[in-house]
C-alpha positions, 0 to 999 in steps of 0.5 A: 514486450509482453501483453500484460492483459494476456499474462495468466500469472496475474491475479484479477480483482473479482470483488470490491469490499469494505468501503471507506469514506474515500473508497474501497479498503479491501479487494478480493482477488482470484488467487488463493491457497491452491495458488500459494497465496498466504496470509501476509503476502503483499500485492500491487493492485493496478490496471493497464494503461496505454501501450508506450514506445520509446520516442527516440528508438521506437522500441516497444516498452510495453503497457503502463501499469496504473497503480491503484494501491498496495495491500496485504493478504488478510484472509485466504480461501482455496481459490481467492484472497482478500487484500487490505490496503497498507498505504497510509496518509496523514489526516492532518498536519503533524504535531511537533512536541519539544521536550527539555530533558532537564525537566525530567529529573530523578533524585536530582539527576537529569535523565539525559545530557544537559541542554539536549532538546528532543523533538517528536513529530506526531502525525495521525495516519489513516488508511488510504483506499485503493484508487479507482480500482475496478473489477478486472484490475490486476494484482501481482506479488511484491 
């Protein structure tokens, strides 16, 4: 298998910016407009873990990618781009709302079928920061 650390096609994290309360929400990579990076491109940010061999066959399986997060390019310069996290998490348990459509009547007619119950789950979300990202970690398009 190929050595990920030697793969020159992979971008590297060169700056960590915009820290949230739990960690960084944005990173800067060393790829930009001259490399074809565009606003809206999505990247996987990761570091390299241990080298792994198949225990049964002994086959070289390569290095494990330790995922730090996923993000989208928000700003592009000639030689670098800023990636903001796109991952979200619930900030607290969801809220269930049950509505009886019979309560919604216009001119004596229900707006939907009789006895139908509509349930919604409202789950507030917050941006999830990149996990333990460090300078020199990698990024690849996804």
